[in-house]
C-alpha positions as CSV (number, residue, x, y, z in Angstrom):
1,M,148.1,49.8,70.7
2,S,151.4,48.4,71.1
3,T,151.5,48.0,74.8
4,L,148.6,46.2,76.6
5,N,149.2,45.8,80.5
6,I,147.2,43.3,82.0
7,R,146.4,42.5,85.5
8,R,143.9,41.3,88.2
9,I,141.3,43.9,89.8
10,T,140.6,42.6,93.4
11,S,138.8,46.1,95.1
12,S,136.4,48.3,93.7
13,S,138.6,51.2,95.2
14,D,140.9,50.1,91.9
15,A,141.1,53.2,89.7
16,L,140.1,50.9,86.3
17,Y,137.1,49.6,88.2
18,S,134.3,51.8,87.0
19,G,135.5,52.4,83.3
20,C,135.3,48.6,83.9
21,V,131.8,48.8,85.0
22,R,130.8,51.1,82.2
23,I,132.1,48.8,79.8
24,Y,130.3,45.6,81.3
25,E,127.0,47.4,81.6
26,E,127.1,48.6,77.9
27,S,128.3,45.5,76.4
28,F,126.1,42.9,78.2
29,P,122.2,42.7,78.3
30,Y,120.3,43.0,81.6
31,E,119.6,39.3,81.2
32,E,123.4,38.0,80.7
33,R,125.4,40.0,83.5
34,R,125.2,40.3,87.4
35,D,123.6,42.8,89.4
36,T,127.0,45.3,89.4
37,A,126.7,45.2,93.3
38,V,126.9,41.8,93.5
39,M,129.7,41.4,91.0
40,T,131.5,43.7,93.1
41,G,131.1,41.7,95.9
42,M,132.6,38.8,94.4
43,L,135.9,40.6,93.9
44,S,137.1,39.0,97.6
45,D,136.2,35.4,96.3
46,D,139.7,34.1,95.6
47,R,138.5,31.8,92.3
48,F,136.9,35.0,90.5
49,H,139.2,36.5,88.4
50,F,138.6,40.3,86.9
51,I,141.4,40.7,84.9
52,V,141.3,44.1,83.5
53,F,144.1,45.5,80.4
54,Y,144.4,48.8,79.7
55,G,147.6,50.3,77.2
56,D,150.2,52.5,78.6
57,R,148.8,54.6,80.9
58,E,146.1,53.4,83.4
59,E,144.8,57.1,83.6
60,D,143.6,56.5,80.3
61,G,141.3,53.8,81.6
62,P,140.7,50.2,80.7
63,V,140.5,48.7,77.4
64,G,138.2,46.1,78.4
65,F,138.2,43.2,80.5
66,F,138.0,39.2,81.3
67,T,136.2,37.3,84.5
68,F,137.0,33.7,84.7
69,W,136.0,31.5,87.7
70,D,138.7,28.9,89.0
71,F,136.5,26.3,90.9
72,G,140.1,24.2,91.2
73,H,138.7,21.2,88.7
74,G,140.9,21.7,86.0
75,Y,139.3,24.3,83.6
76,L,138.3,27.6,83.9
77,Y,135.0,29.2,83.4
78,G,135.1,32.8,81.6
79,E,132.2,34.4,82.3
80,H,132.3,37.7,81.1
81,F,134.7,39.5,78.7
82,A,134.4,43.0,76.7
83,V,136.5,45.3,74.6
84,D,135.5,49.0,74.5
85,P,133.5,49.4,71.9
86,S,135.6,52.4,70.7
87,R,138.8,50.0,70.4
88,R,137.6,47.1,68.9
89,G,138.9,45.5,65.7
90,G,142.5,46.0,66.7
91,G,144.0,42.8,68.0
92,T,142.7,43.1,71.4
93,G,140.3,40.5,72.0
94,T,143.1,37.9,70.0
95,R,146.0,39.3,72.5
96,V,143.5,39.1,75.6
97,L,142.5,35.4,75.1
98,D,146.5,34.8,74.1
99,Y,147.0,35.2,77.4
100,I,144.4,33.7,79.1
101,K,145.4,30.7,76.9
102,S,149.1,31.4,78.4
103,L,147.7,30.3,81.5
104,G,147.5,26.6,79.8
105,I,144.3,25.8,81.7
106,P,141.3,24.6,79.8
107,M,138.4,27.0,79.5
108,I,135.0,26.9,78.9
109,L,132.7,30.3,77.9
110,E,129.1,31.1,77.0
111,I,127.7,32.5,73.5
112,E,124.8,33.9,72.2
113,M,122.6,30.9,70.3
114,P,124.5,32.1,67.0
115,S,122.2,32.9,64.5
116,E,121.7,34.1,60.7
117,E,119.3,37.1,61.4
118,D,122.1,38.6,64.1
119,E,125.5,39.1,62.8
120,M,126.9,40.2,65.6
121,T,126.4,36.8,67.2
122,L,128.0,34.8,64.2
123,R,130.6,37.5,64.8
124,R,131.4,36.4,68.0
125,K,131.5,32.8,67.2
126,L,133.9,33.5,64.6
127,F,136.4,35.5,66.7
128,Y,136.3,32.5,69.4
129,E,136.9,30.2,66.4
130,R,139.6,32.0,65.2
131,N,141.4,31.9,68.6
132,G,140.8,28.0,68.9
133,F,138.1,27.6,70.7
134,I,135.7,25.0,69.7
135,L,131.8,24.8,69.8
136,N,130.5,22.0,72.0
137,P,127.3,20.1,71.2
138,H,126.5,20.3,74.9
139,D,122.5,21.7,75.5
140,H,122.9,24.7,77.7
141,I,121.1,27.3,79.3
142,Q,122.5,30.2,81.0
143,P,120.5,30.5,84.6
144,A,118.7,33.8,85.2
145,Y,120.7,36.6,86.8
146,H,117.8,38.3,88.4
147,P,114.3,37.9,89.6
148,D,112.4,39.3,86.6
149,S,114.3,37.8,84.2
150,R,114.5,34.2,82.6
151,P,117.3,31.7,82.1
152,V,118.8,32.0,78.4
153,P,119.3,29.4,76.1
154,M,123.5,29.6,75.0
155,R,126.3,27.5,73.4
156,V,129.2,26.7,75.2
157,M,132.5,26.7,73.4
158,T,135.8,25.1,75.0
159,W,139.6,25.5,74.3
160,P,141.7,23.4,73.8
161,Y,139.3,20.5,73.0
162,V,135.5,19.8,73.5
163,F,134.4,19.3,77.0
164,S,133.3,15.4,77.6
165,P,129.3,15.5,79.2
166,D,131.5,14.9,82.4
167,E,133.3,17.4,82.5
168,Y,130.2,19.6,81.2
169,G,128.3,18.4,83.6
170,Q,130.8,19.2,86.3
171,F,131.1,23.2,85.3
172,R,127.4,23.2,85.2
173,T,127.4,22.2,88.8
174,D,130.1,24.6,89.1
175,Q,128.2,27.5,87.5
176,L,124.9,27.0,89.4
177,G,126.8,27.1,92.9
178,I,127.8,30.8,91.7
179,M,124.6,31.9,90.6
180,P,122.1,34.0,92.3
181,E,119.6,32.5,94.4
182,L,116.4,33.6,93.0
């Protein structure tokens, strides 16, 4: 795909939103994603950015999406990022990260614990490292998104530098403030 159009979705009536929801629900296990209705309600929160990317024509549907939070504390929190499984491997993910990095604001994101037993977790970590992200030493637990799920041990990666303990602490405070009250 030569053209990659990128824009923000601010309403569930956006023509590309339902396709993004499909990718979201297929790409993330239940424990690692919000209820769709809750995420839809967040579209009106100025701090929440739901970025869709698509090819030449919107009618062909989304290639993927990237959601991030800007809390006004000098960094972005990349909460969810997925490319349609049928369109992976063509450099699209790198192009999206290049766009996000072009904003010039440090970023933090979560990845599953890399494990030799799960090749996908290693591939995901390597993908982010190839794109300039650095695995951080901070112990991290993703809070539960649902009353019937548990918190998930994760690792954090940051760009363009390792977050200090104070920066990580600010992120953690901000993250807890946007999690569902269970």
